[in-house]
C-alpha positions, 0 to 999 in steps of 0.5 A: 121247283118244289121246295125240297128241289130248291133246298137240294139246289141251294145245299151249300148255297150262299151265305146271307146275313140277316139284320132285324130292327130291334123291335119285337114286331119287326124282329119276329117276322124276319127270324121266321123268314130266316127259318124258311131260308135256312129250311130251303138250304141257305147259310145264314148269319143273324145280326143281333145286340147282346139283349136279343140273343134269347130270341135266336134260341128256336132258330139255332136249335133247329138250324146248325147252318144259322150263326148269330153275330153279336155286336154291342148296342152303341151308346147314345146321349139320348138313350138310357144305357142298356136300352137295346130294344124298342120296348124299353124306349123312353118317349121320342126315343125312337128316332135316336135308336134308328140313328145309333144303330147306323154306327154299326156300319164300320164294325159290320164292314171290318167283320166282313172284311176279315171273315174267311167267307163273308155273306154274299147278300144283306137281308135287312129291316127297312129301318135300316136303310143305311145297310144299302150304303153298306152293301155297296161299299162291300160290292153286295147286294141288299134286300129290304125286309118290310114287316109292314104290309104292301098298302102301308108300305106304299104310303111310307114310300110315297111321304119320303119321296114326296115330303108332303107338308102343312100349310099351318104347322099347327093343323094336325087334321090337315089332309094328305092325299095319295092319289097315285096309290090304288084306291087313293087314300087320304089321311089327316096329318096326325095319322101319318107316320110319327117318324115322318111327322118329326122330320126337321129339314137340316137336322142330322137325324132327320136327314139320316132317317130320310136317307134311310128310306130313300136307300130302301127305295133304291136297294136291289130287292124288297121282300114283304110279309104279305101274299098275292091274294091279300094286297095284289094291287099294292104289290103291283103298285110297289113293282111299278114304283121301284121299277123292277120286278124284284118284289117277293111277297112271302107271307104270313111268315110263320115259325118252324112247324113243330114250334109251340107258340103257346110257350112264353119262353120261346116267342115273348116274355113273361105273363101273369097267367099260365098258358095252361090256364088260358087254354083250359078256361077257353076249352070250357067256352062255346064256339066264337063266344070269346072276344080276344083283346090285345094291343101289341107289344109297344102300346100302353093305354092310359088309365081313362082308356082302360076305364072305358074299355073295361066297361065296354067288355062289361057291357058287352056281355061277352066272355073275353081275354085281355092282354095288357101291356104293363107301363114301362120306364116312359110311362110315368106318374101312374096314369097308364095301364091301370086295371080299374079297381074291382073289374076283375071281381065283377067279370070273374069266370067271364074274362081273363086278364093277362098282365104281359105277354100272351100266346096270341097265335094260339089263343086266336086258333082256338075255336072259342075265339070269335073276334079280335080287338087289335091295335092293327099291327101288321103281325097281328092283322096277319095272325088274325086273318090266318086264324080266320077271326074278324076283327075290331080295329082300334089303329093307334100309330105307325102303319096301323091306320093304313092297315085299318083302311086295308081291312075295314073299308076294302077287305070288310073283315073288321069294324073300326071301333076307335082311332088314335092312341090318345082317343078314349072310346065310348064304352056303350059303342065299343060294347055294342061293336063287340056284340055285333062281331062275336058269336052268331051276330058275327054271321049276321054283319058278314065280317066272319065270312070274308075272314074265313075266305081270307083265311083259306087264301092265307093258308093256300099261299103258304102251301107247296105250290101257293104264291107266297111258297113259289115267291120263297122258292124264287127268292132262294134261287135268286140268292143261291150262289149259282145264279147270284154270281155275276154281278148286278 
């Protein structure tokens, strides 16, 4: 069935509650999924806390069938007043953030009970596993949304299922194998999920988080921002582990076709450089001669890391755009995020430094960009692949080490240049790696050829008749009233 036919069949179809986790890397793909579902005729309510309402503006202006449901963010003694987004969290604030959101269960339940036409299903982020218990209370189905890829999710689920431990609690290099996962990856302890590593048996927050991940595995279905051609073996592994066929790979998720992602006000935040200036400069550069450097919406480099990275970019001799995240309240003492003195003067004309948000998708798609130095966050990975740009991998935490394994060791569309959020790269080696991937050298190492092959596969997947488009259509049919009624 085509997308148009699905939309016609789902007209006046099911009402779905979508609940994103309040971190930019989690919210944006789930809001893009909301767009895809609304396009196919479903009625959507999106639950957000007050400070994240502006992120809904593009959706609300395009889809009258999408309605915001705004709940106040619960107070928590471990979180500063006014914190509603991960980017504002203090150090060690991630765990209480996950826990405190669970206090929204009763307000959501009462909202359902009083709503004249309440949602018939919940699609919520993987960090909101408690919504599975809410769905059971309400007698409806809960679908997990994973903004991470299938390989990374396989590792995460394995951790919370098997609960591996270290013989020596101080040995950060203790190796943890995953023999049941395809390719049998092995990671040192320090590269495992920090949420898992912080687990303390008997601690209420730890037990709440463990229960949440196990509730994810017990949920009715899984929607994942990936595509069959990219992670087929890992998707098949998840199907086997979950014991059902209710896994839908629907990525790479993307915004409305007519949405201009070069506008900071629409997708990101404030920036020190106008988007028009960035693209005017890129237009003056030769094809594949620019390396784009960005480490996502959360990572802030130490000053020592900044110095070595800046030196490496200088030594490479290549053109670059470097997006620098400003330090947050949790980065005190002036030890983070400082551009080395005199650097911008020395590279004037050859590089642009952006403080704040950068229009990443549009930059990566520009013909002048020949490489992407990235932290390997999954959104960035998919955006790089859709642009057909080879990558320089510097994973720092969370699922990024699994993503780097996939990119470097299996797909061979990336070169690993550094590992770890505190590791300081060698500027000589970094400069050499940039030279090997940018420009004509990128053809020699072969990463660009493979990146372009995956670009074609990604674009095919989301076209009419492609695997992800078909999976979206099947998901809508499952969610629609016609097939959804009748119980489990």
